[in-house]
Every structure is written in structure tokens, then in C-alpha cells.
DRENVEX-914430 format. One record per residue: residue in three letters; x, y, z of N, C-alpha, C in turn; chain; residue number from 1. Coordinates in steps of 0.001 Angstrom, whole numbers. Layout:
BEGIN
+-----+---------+---------+---------+---------+---------+---------+---------+---------+---------+-------+-----+
: res :    n_xx :    n_yy :    n_zz :   ca_xx :   ca_yy :   ca_zz :    c_xx :    c_yy :    c_zz : chain :   n :
+-----+---------+---------+---------+---------+---------+---------+---------+---------+---------+-------+-----+
: ALA :       X :       Y :       Z :       X :       Y :       Z :       X :       Y :       Z :     A : NUM :
...
+-----+---------+---------+---------+---------+---------+---------+---------+---------+---------+-------+-----+
END
This chain:
BEGIN
+-----+---------+---------+---------+---------+---------+---------+---------+---------+---------+-------+-----+
: res :    n_xx :    n_yy :    n_zz :   ca_xx :   ca_yy :   ca_zz :    c_xx :    c_yy :    c_zz : chain :   n :
+-----+---------+---------+---------+---------+---------+---------+---------+---------+---------+-------+-----+
: UNK :   84421 :   96168 :  114587 :   83910 :   95068 :  113761 :   84588 :   95099 :  112450 :     A :   1 :
: UNK :   84891 :   96162 :  111898 :   85564 :   96213 :  110504 :   87034 :   95677 :  110726 :     A :   2 :
: UNK :   87645 :   96003 :  111843 :   89053 :   95414 :  111997 :   89076 :   94017 :  112189 :     A :   3 :
: UNK :   88062 :   93394 :  112819 :   87925 :   91987 :  112916 :   87912 :   91312 :  111452 :     A :   4 :
: UNK :   86975 :   91892 :  110633 :   86848 :   91383 :  109346 :   88140 :   91376 :  108562 :     A :   5 :
: UNK :   88828 :   92580 :  108635 :   90168 :   92684 :  107863 :   91121 :   91606 :  108418 :     A :   6 :
: UNK :   91167 :   91524 :  109741 :   92146 :   90547 :  110370 :   91714 :   89028 :  109981 :     A :   7 :
: UNK :   90516 :   88767 :  109898 :   90033 :   87532 :  109544 :   90438 :   87123 :  108107 :     A :   8 :
: UNK :   90150 :   88110 :  107152 :   90577 :   87962 :  105775 :   92112 :   87774 :  105599 :     A :   9 :
: UNK :   92890 :   88571 :  106457 :   94405 :   88519 :  106365 :   94814 :   87044 :  106784 :     A :  10 :
: UNK :   94336 :   86505 :  107916 :   94675 :   85223 :  108334 :   94220 :   84122 :  107486 :     A :  11 :
: UNK :   93012 :   84240 :  106831 :   92616 :   83179 :  105931 :   93472 :   83249 :  104763 :     A :  12 :
: UNK :   93956 :   84378 :  104245 :   94914 :   84513 :  103097 :   96227 :   83858 :  103488 :     A :  13 :
: UNK :   96702 :   84092 :  104663 :   98022 :   83387 :  105033 :   97921 :   81903 :  105037 :     A :  14 :
: UNK :   96705 :   81427 :  105553 :   96608 :   79992 :  105601 :   96492 :   79329 :  104261 :     A :  15 :
: UNK :   95754 :   80065 :  103292 :   95717 :   79557 :  102008 :   97000 :   79642 :  101223 :     A :  16 :
: UNK :   97769 :   80660 :  101416 :   98998 :   80726 :  100770 :  100055 :   79825 :  101217 :     A :  17 :
: UNK :   99936 :   79442 :  102393 :  100932 :   78416 :  103010 :  100531 :   77008 :  102317 :     A :  18 :
: UNK :   99256 :   76774 :  101919 :   98932 :   75537 :  101262 :   99240 :   75498 :   99822 :     A :  19 :
: UNK :   99489 :   76686 :   99184 :   99720 :   76740 :   97786 :  101195 :   76622 :   97378 :     A :  20 :
: UNK :  102050 :   76789 :   98370 :  103473 :   76610 :   98152 :  103829 :   75281 :   97487 :     A :  21 :
: UNK :  104728 :   75229 :   96553 :  105097 :   74025 :   95860 :  105857 :   73064 :   96803 :     A :  22 :
: UNK :  105711 :   71756 :   96501 :  106391 :   70706 :   97288 :  107185 :   69903 :   96252 :     A :  23 :
: UNK :  108352 :   69504 :   96722 :  109103 :   68564 :   95853 :  108673 :   67190 :   96132 :     A :  24 :
: UNK :  107979 :   66634 :   95052 :  107519 :   65232 :   95153 :  108191 :   64415 :   94078 :     A :  25 :
: UNK :  108899 :   63391 :   94451 :  109661 :   62590 :   93556 :  108802 :   61928 :   92454 :     A :  26 :
: UNK :  109025 :   61977 :   91383 :  108289 :   61524 :   90160 :  109045 :   60405 :   89520 :     A :  27 :
: UNK :  108575 :   59194 :   89419 :  109224 :   58019 :   88901 :  109528 :   58169 :   87415 :     A :  28 :
: UNK :  108631 :   58873 :   86732 :  108771 :   58969 :   85235 :  109465 :   60286 :   84752 :     A :  29 :
: UNK :  109757 :   61209 :   85756 :  110348 :   62446 :   85440 :  111827 :   62316 :   85071 :     A :  30 :
: UNK :  112323 :   63084 :   84108 :  113771 :   63155 :   83796 :  114477 :   63777 :   84986 :     A :  31 :
: UNK :  115786 :   63447 :   85189 :  116454 :   63933 :   86466 :  116752 :   65541 :   86299 :     A :  32 :
: UNK :  116758 :   66146 :   85184 :  117016 :   67588 :   85095 :  115876 :   68207 :   84477 :     A :  33 :
: UNK :  114679 :   68097 :   85168 :  113475 :   68713 :   84651 :  113498 :   70180 :   84861 :     A :  34 :
: UNK :  112874 :   70976 :   83961 :  112745 :   72441 :   84131 :  111876 :   72841 :   85207 :     A :  35 :
: UNK :  111939 :   74074 :   85747 :  111124 :   74543 :   86823 :  109641 :   74758 :   86213 :     A :  36 :
: UNK :  108724 :   74401 :   87032 :  107354 :   74537 :   86740 :  106989 :   76022 :   86927 :     A :  37 :
: UNK :  105973 :   76515 :   86300 :  105468 :   77975 :   86470 :  105283 :   78329 :   87895 :     A :  38 :
: UNK :  104733 :   77570 :   88672 :  104341 :   77883 :   90015 :  105512 :   78111 :   90825 :     A :  39 :
: UNK :  106687 :   77567 :   90479 :  107972 :   77623 :   91314 :  108617 :   79019 :   90975 :     A :  40 :
: UNK :  108221 :   79783 :   89981 :  108860 :   80941 :   89596 :  107945 :   82164 :   90009 :     A :  41 :
: UNK :  108566 :   83121 :   90458 :  107862 :   84431 :   90702 :  106762 :   84317 :   91673 :     A :  42 :
: UNK :  106678 :   83562 :   92590 :  105701 :   83363 :   93588 :  105627 :   84659 :   94417 :     A :  43 :
: UNK :  106730 :   85236 :   94733 :  106860 :   86369 :   95540 :  106076 :   87554 :   94835 :     A :  44 :
: UNK :  106299 :   87747 :   93497 :  105617 :   88776 :   92855 :  104137 :   88563 :   92712 :     A :  45 :
: UNK :  103728 :   87391 :   92716 :  102289 :   87160 :   92662 :  101596 :   87489 :   93970 :     A :  46 :
: UNK :  102373 :   87056 :   95141 :  101818 :   87393 :   96392 :  101745 :   88971 :   96643 :     A :  47 :
: UNK :  102826 :   89637 :   96150 :  102874 :   91010 :   96146 :  101731 :   91716 :   95403 :     A :  48 :
: UNK :  101442 :   91277 :   94231 :  100412 :   91729 :   93405 :   99029 :   91533 :   94019 :     A :  49 :
: UNK :   98815 :   90335 :   94726 :   97543 :   90079 :   95446 :   97476 :   91011 :   96557 :     A :  50 :
: UNK :   98598 :   91305 :   97277 :   98434 :   92228 :   98458 :   98046 :   93674 :   97963 :     A :  51 :
: UNK :   98723 :   94181 :   96882 :   98361 :   95382 :   96391 :   96865 :   95419 :   95810 :     A :  52 :
: UNK :   96528 :   94444 :   95242 :   95118 :   94482 :   94697 :   94162 :   94449 :   95845 :     A :  53 :
: UNK :   94414 :   93718 :   96953 :   93564 :   93673 :   98190 :   93520 :   95143 :   98833 :     A :  54 :
: UNK :   94698 :   95805 :   98934 :   94683 :   97081 :   99453 :   93807 :   98144 :   98671 :     A :  55 :
: UNK :   94013 :   98018 :   97334 :   93322 :   98961 :   96476 :   91732 :   98691 :   96666 :     A :  56 :
: UNK :   91405 :   97350 :   96629 :   89855 :   97127 :   96789 :   89391 :   97585 :   98001 :     A :  57 :
: UNK :   90096 :   97502 :   99200 :   89614 :   97920 :  100517 :   89589 :   99468 :  100526 :     A :  58 :
: UNK :   90474 :  100122 :   99956 :   90558 :  101563 :   99856 :   89358 :  102147 :   99039 :     A :  59 :
: UNK :   89089 :  101374 :   97894 :   87969 :  101896 :   97108 :   86655 :  101633 :   97719 :     A :  60 :
: UNK :   86562 :  100597 :   98478 :   85314 :  100318 :   99249 :   85073 :  101338 :  100355 :     A :  61 :
: UNK :   86145 :  101714 :  101012 :   86035 :  102669 :  102142 :   85702 :  104175 :  101539 :     A :  62 :
: UNK :   86293 :  104454 :  100357 :   85896 :  105745 :   99747 :   84484 :  105791 :   99304 :     A :  63 :
: UNK :   83978 :  104685 :   98780 :   82558 :  104503 :   98231 :   81708 :  104691 :   99510 :     A :  64 :
: UNK :   81812 :  104037 :  100548 :   81017 :  104070 :  101772 :   81097 :  105537 :  102379 :     A :  65 :
: UNK :   82251 :  106151 :  102244 :   82335 :  107584 :  102989 :   81459 :  108420 :  102059 :     A :  66 :
: UNK :   81412 :  108284 :  100761 :   80670 :  109272 :   99928 :   79123 :  109009 :  100037 :     A :  67 :
: UNK :   78710 :  107938 :  100518 :   77305 :  107587 :  100543 :   76573 :  108290 :  101738 :     A :  68 :
+-----+---------+---------+---------+---------+---------+---------+---------+---------+---------+-------+-----+
END
């Protein structure tokens, strides 16, 4: 049962990450040489940090349940 919950959370995360990726939408009022928006930079680092945070939270939850 626990593995099913972890897999469900993993796949839901993958689906939500695929929807968050930036898209190039032409803007009629934008200058031709616009600077990159913050979401376009360091997305890989943000996903890595989210993965590490998730692993730490799962590990702490398992340790807490084992001690009870």
C-alpha cells in the first residue's frame, strides 16, 4: 500500500511538472530582444531541490513511524 502511494505521488508530480514548463507565446507588444523570465532560468535546480525535499520528508516520516 505504501509503495502505491509513493508511485501515485511521483506520477502526479511528473504530470504537474510537465504543465509548468514555459512555452514560447508570441507577444505583440513585447520587444524583439526581451530578457529571459525567471521561470526560464534554473528550472532544473528547482526540480532537484523539490526532489531532495520530498525524499527528506519521506525519510523523516518513516523514521517517525518506526520510533512510535
